[in-house]
Each structure stands twice: as C-alpha cells, then as structure tokens.
C-alpha positions as a Markdown table, in Angstrom:
| # | Residue | x | y | z |
|---|---|---|---|---|
| 1 | Met | 0.0 | 0.0 | 0.0 |
| 2 | Ala | 1.3 | 3.4 | -0.9 |
| 3 | Gly | 2.3 | 5.9 | 1.7 |
| 4 | Val | 1.7 | 9.6 | 2.0 |
| 5 | Cys | 4.6 | 12.0 | 1.9 |
| 6 | Asp | 5.0 | 14.6 | 4.6 |
| 7 | Arg | 6.4 | 18.1 | 4.0 |
| 8 | Ser | 10.0 | 16.8 | 4.1 |
| 9 | Gly | 9.3 | 14.2 | 1.5 |
| 10 | Leu | 9.4 | 11.3 | 4.0 |
| 11 | Ile | 7.0 | 8.5 | 3.1 |
| 12 | Met | 4.5 | 8.0 | 5.9 |
| 13 | Arg | 2.6 | 4.8 | 6.3 |
| 14 | Pro | -0.4 | 3.8 | 8.3 |
| 15 | Ala | 0.2 | 1.5 | 11.3 |
| 16 | Ile | -1.7 | -1.0 | 13.4 |
| 17 | Phe | -1.4 | 0.0 | 17.1 |
| 18 | Leu | -2.4 | -2.7 | 19.6 |
| 19 | Asp | -3.1 | -2.4 | 23.3 |
| 20 | Arg | -1.6 | -5.4 | 25.1 |
| 21 | Asp | -3.6 | -6.6 | 28.1 |
| 22 | Gly | -7.1 | -7.6 | 27.0 |
| 23 | Val | -6.3 | -7.5 | 23.3 |
| 24 | Ile | -3.3 | -9.8 | 22.9 |
| 25 | Asn | -3.3 | -11.5 | 26.3 |
| 26 | Arg | -5.6 | -12.0 | 29.2 |
| 27 | Asn | -6.0 | -9.1 | 31.6 |
| 28 | Arg | -4.9 | -9.9 | 35.2 |
| 29 | Ser | -6.2 | -7.9 | 38.1 |
| 30 | Asp | -2.8 | -8.3 | 39.7 |
| 31 | Tyr | -0.8 | -7.4 | 36.5 |
| 32 | Val | 1.3 | -9.6 | 34.3 |
| 33 | Lys | 4.6 | -9.6 | 36.3 |
| 34 | Ala | 6.4 | -12.5 | 34.6 |
| 35 | Trp | 6.3 | -14.3 | 31.3 |
| 36 | Ser | 4.8 | -17.3 | 33.1 |
| 37 | Glu | 1.7 | -15.1 | 33.8 |
| 38 | Phe | 1.3 | -14.0 | 30.2 |
| 39 | Glu | -1.5 | -15.9 | 28.5 |
| 40 | Phe | -2.3 | -15.3 | 24.9 |
| 41 | Leu | -6.0 | -14.8 | 24.1 |
| 42 | Pro | -7.4 | -17.4 | 21.7 |
| 43 | Gly | -6.8 | -16.3 | 18.1 |
| 44 | Ser | -4.4 | -13.5 | 18.9 |
| 45 | Leu | -1.3 | -15.2 | 17.5 |
| 46 | Thr | -3.2 | -16.1 | 14.4 |
| 47 | Ala | -4.4 | -12.4 | 14.1 |
| 48 | Leu | -0.8 | -11.1 | 14.4 |
| 49 | Arg | 0.4 | -13.6 | 11.8 |
| 50 | Arg | -2.3 | -12.4 | 9.4 |
| 51 | Leu | -1.7 | -8.7 | 10.2 |
| 52 | Ala | 1.9 | -9.1 | 9.4 |
| 53 | Asp | 0.9 | -9.5 | 5.7 |
| 54 | Leu | 0.1 | -5.8 | 5.7 |
| 55 | Glu | 3.2 | -3.7 | 5.1 |
| 56 | Trp | 2.2 | -1.5 | 8.0 |
| 57 | Pro | 4.2 | -1.2 | 11.2 |
| 58 | Ile | 2.6 | -3.2 | 14.1 |
| 59 | Val | 3.2 | -1.4 | 17.3 |
| 60 | Val | 2.1 | -2.4 | 20.8 |
| 61 | Ile | 1.3 | 0.5 | 23.1 |
| 62 | Thr | 0.5 | -0.3 | 26.7 |
| 63 | Asn | 0.1 | 1.3 | 30.1 |
| 64 | Gln | 2.3 | -0.6 | 32.6 |
| 65 | Ser | 1.7 | 1.2 | 35.9 |
| 66 | Ala | 2.9 | -1.8 | 37.8 |
| 67 | Ile | 6.4 | -0.3 | 37.3 |
| 68 | Gly | 5.4 | 3.0 | 38.9 |
| 69 | Gln | 3.8 | 1.1 | 41.7 |
| 70 | Gly | 7.0 | -0.8 | 42.4 |
| 71 | Leu | 5.4 | -4.2 | 41.6 |
| 72 | Ile | 7.7 | -4.9 | 38.7 |
| 73 | Ser | 10.9 | -3.5 | 37.2 |
| 74 | Arg | 11.4 | -2.0 | 33.7 |
| 75 | Ala | 13.8 | -4.9 | 33.1 |
| 76 | Gln | 11.1 | -7.4 | 33.9 |
| 77 | Val | 8.6 | -5.7 | 31.6 |
| 78 | Asp | 11.3 | -5.5 | 28.9 |
| 79 | Glu | 11.8 | -9.3 | 29.3 |
| 80 | Ile | 8.1 | -10.0 | 29.0 |
| 81 | His | 8.0 | -7.9 | 25.8 |
| 82 | Arg | 11.1 | -9.7 | 24.4 |
| 83 | Gln | 9.4 | -13.0 | 24.9 |
| 84 | Leu | 6.1 | -11.7 | 23.5 |
| 85 | Val | 7.9 | -10.5 | 20.3 |
| 86 | Ser | 9.8 | -13.8 | 20.1 |
| 87 | Ala | 6.5 | -15.9 | 20.4 |
| 88 | Val | 4.8 | -13.8 | 17.8 |
| 89 | Ile | 7.7 | -14.2 | 15.4 |
| 90 | Glu | 7.7 | -18.0 | 16.1 |
| 91 | Ala | 4.0 | -18.1 | 15.1 |
| 92 | Gly | 4.8 | -16.3 | 11.8 |
| 93 | Gly | 3.8 | -12.8 | 12.9 |
| 94 | Arg | 5.7 | -9.7 | 13.8 |
| 95 | Ile | 5.7 | -6.8 | 16.2 |
| 96 | Asp | 7.8 | -3.9 | 15.0 |
| 97 | Ala | 7.9 | -1.9 | 18.3 |
| 98 | Val | 6.6 | -2.1 | 21.9 |
| 99 | Leu | 6.1 | 1.2 | 23.7 |
| 100 | Tyr | 4.9 | 1.4 | 27.3 |
| 101 | Cys | 4.1 | 4.0 | 29.9 |
| 102 | Pro | 5.6 | 3.1 | 33.3 |
| 103 | His | 3.7 | 5.8 | 35.2 |
| 104 | Arg | 0.9 | 5.5 | 37.8 |
| 105 | Ala | -2.4 | 7.2 | 36.8 |
| 106 | Asp | -1.8 | 10.0 | 39.4 |
| 107 | Glu | 1.5 | 11.1 | 37.9 |
| 108 | Gly | -0.1 | 13.1 | 35.1 |
| 109 | Cys | 2.3 | 12.1 | 32.3 |
| 110 | Thr | 1.6 | 12.6 | 28.6 |
| 111 | Cys | 2.4 | 9.0 | 27.7 |
| 112 | Arg | -0.3 | 7.1 | 29.8 |
| 113 | Lys | -3.4 | 6.4 | 27.8 |
| 114 | Pro | -5.9 | 8.2 | 27.4 |
| 115 | Gln | -3.1 | 10.7 | 26.6 |
| 116 | Pro | -1.7 | 10.2 | 23.0 |
| 117 | Gly | 2.0 | 10.4 | 23.9 |
| 118 | Leu | 2.8 | 6.8 | 22.9 |
| 119 | Leu | 1.0 | 7.2 | 19.6 |
| 120 | Leu | 2.8 | 10.5 | 18.9 |
| 121 | Gln | 6.2 | 9.0 | 19.8 |
| 122 | Ala | 5.7 | 6.0 | 17.5 |
| 123 | Ala | 4.5 | 8.3 | 14.7 |
| 124 | Glu | 7.6 | 10.4 | 14.9 |
| 125 | His | 10.1 | 7.5 | 15.1 |
| 126 | Leu | 8.4 | 5.2 | 12.6 |
| 127 | Ala | 7.0 | 7.8 | 10.1 |
| 128 | Ile | 3.4 | 6.8 | 10.8 |
| 129 | Asp | 0.5 | 8.5 | 9.2 |
| 130 | Leu | -1.8 | 8.7 | 12.2 |
| 131 | Pro | -5.1 | 9.6 | 10.4 |
| 132 | Arg | -4.9 | 6.4 | 8.3 |
| 133 | Ser | -3.8 | 4.3 | 11.3 |
| 134 | Leu | -5.8 | 2.0 | 13.6 |
| 135 | Leu | -5.6 | 1.5 | 17.3 |
| 136 | Ile | -7.1 | -1.8 | 18.5 |
| 137 | Gly | -8.0 | -1.7 | 22.2 |
| 138 | Asp | -10.4 | -2.9 | 24.8 |
| 139 | Ala | -10.8 | 0.2 | 27.0 |
| 140 | Glu | -12.2 | 3.7 | 27.0 |
| 141 | Ser | -8.6 | 5.0 | 27.5 |
| 142 | Asp | -7.6 | 3.4 | 24.2 |
| 143 | Gly | -10.4 | 5.0 | 22.3 |
| 144 | Leu | -9.7 | 8.4 | 23.8 |
| 145 | Ala | -6.0 | 8.1 | 23.0 |
| 146 | Ala | -6.8 | 7.2 | 19.4 |
| 147 | Glu | -9.3 | 10.0 | 19.1 |
| 148 | Thr | -6.8 | 12.6 | 20.5 |
| 149 | Ala | -4.1 | 11.4 | 18.2 |
| 150 | Gly | -6.4 | 11.3 | 15.2 |
| 151 | Cys | -6.4 | 7.5 | 14.7 |
| 152 | Arg | -9.3 | 5.3 | 14.0 |
| 153 | Phe | -10.3 | 3.0 | 16.9 |
| 154 | Val | -11.3 | -0.6 | 16.8 |
| 155 | Leu | -12.9 | -1.8 | 20.0 |
| 156 | Val | -12.5 | -5.5 | 20.8 |
| 157 | Lys | -14.9 | -7.1 | 23.2 |
| 158 | Thr | -12.2 | -9.2 | 24.9 |
| 159 | Gly | -10.6 | -7.9 | 28.1 |
| 160 | Arg | -12.7 | -4.9 | 29.3 |
| 161 | Gly | -14.2 | -4.3 | 25.9 |
| 162 | Leu | -17.8 | -5.2 | 26.7 |
| 163 | Glu | -18.0 | -3.0 | 29.8 |
| 164 | His | -16.1 | -0.1 | 28.3 |
| 165 | Ala | -18.1 | 0.1 | 25.1 |
| 166 | Ala | -20.9 | 1.7 | 27.1 |
| 167 | Leu | -18.5 | 4.4 | 28.4 |
| 168 | Leu | -17.3 | 5.6 | 25.0 |
| 169 | Arg | -19.0 | 8.8 | 23.9 |
| 170 | Pro | -21.2 | 8.5 | 20.8 |
| 171 | Ala | -18.9 | 11.0 | 19.1 |
| 172 | Ala | -15.8 | 8.9 | 19.8 |
| 173 | Ser | -14.3 | 7.7 | 16.6 |
| 174 | Ile | -15.0 | 4.0 | 16.7 |
| 175 | Ala | -14.3 | 2.6 | 13.2 |
| 176 | His | -15.4 | -0.9 | 14.2 |
| 177 | Val | -16.4 | -3.2 | 17.1 |
| 178 | Ala | -15.0 | -6.7 | 16.9 |
| 179 | Asp | -15.3 | -9.8 | 19.1 |
| 180 | Asp | -11.6 | -10.2 | 19.4 |
| 181 | Leu | -8.3 | -9.4 | 17.7 |
| 182 | Asn | -8.8 | -12.1 | 15.1 |
| 183 | Thr | -12.1 | -10.8 | 14.0 |
| 184 | Ala | -10.7 | -7.3 | 14.1 |
| 185 | Ala | -8.0 | -8.6 | 11.7 |
| 186 | Asp | -10.7 | -10.0 | 9.4 |
| 187 | Trp | -12.3 | -6.5 | 9.2 |
| 188 | Ile | -8.9 | -4.7 | 8.6 |
| 189 | Leu | -7.8 | -7.1 | 5.9 |
| 190 | Arg | -11.2 | -6.6 | 4.1 |
| 191 | Gln | -10.7 | -2.8 | 4.0 |
C-alpha cells in the first residue's frame, strides 16, 4: 500500500497499534509480572500472523503502571516484551515496536493512555500517518488516545471491551467493534 509524503518528502505509512492486556493477552487484576503469567488470548497469535501480511508497522502500546507502583521493574517488563515478540515471530507474525508507559495514573504524564503520547512518539520515530492508522483496544482509554491522536479506533470485546463500550461517547471515533483481535484482523484485511 502506498504511503503519504510529509512536507520533508518522507513517506509516511499507516500503522496498526495494539493495546496489550485484554487484546493480545488476558487481563490480570494483579498485573502480568512475569512471562509465566502471560496468557495469549485465543486467536491473537493467528491475528498477528495475518496482520503481518500488511506492510504497515505493528506497534504495541501499553500502560504498565505496575512499574510505577513498584510491583515490577522495567527490566522485567522488557523481558516480557522480548518473549512476546519472540513468540509472535515464532508463530509467523511480527511486532515492530513495543512502547509502554511506566507511570501511575496519578503522575499526570503525557504517555499514559488516554493521553496520546505513545502514539505520537511512535508516529515520529516510525514515520506513521496517524489519520490512516488504527488502534485496536479494549478500553475507553484506548479509544480516547486514538481520538486525540487522530487515529481510527477498533474496540474489541475481549478484556474490558464489553464493559467499556458503554463508556465511550457516541462521538468517539470508533471505526469498528470486533469480538476479538482475530475478527478485528478480518475487518482490517477486508478494508
């Protein structure tokens, strides 16, 4: 798929942004603190393999406040993400980048969703065309981050998706609602 040039002549491509917990893996009320606690949701590896056929960057963006709460270290989160990327590659998919916010909700940072900081950071470093990009998430904070950054939002019903669907404002830019990541991939690949 062709990209759009920015003012400097750099070709910008759309991207697939993915929330992690509740989209790729099961949410845990006590946080994923080790790879042994990471459980892929049914169909998520298949979806990532199928999405890899697009020539768009695939970027995981995730709030990881367990770091700010002192429950887990950055090194532990980095190791979980290293193993996540490895497992996705082994299944025939890819993840091009993983960006996370380590802050607690009360710290007022610009990277914690619903703020758009992680999306903006990825767009700058990977030459991403945000208006043509999609963020797939299961929470109101994902939808608000997508809307603020100018991305389209795909809500999945896994994780917190069913309960958060009612929280999203009617004006929120929901492009699609899907049962899970795999059915979201179906919709994206048909577009």
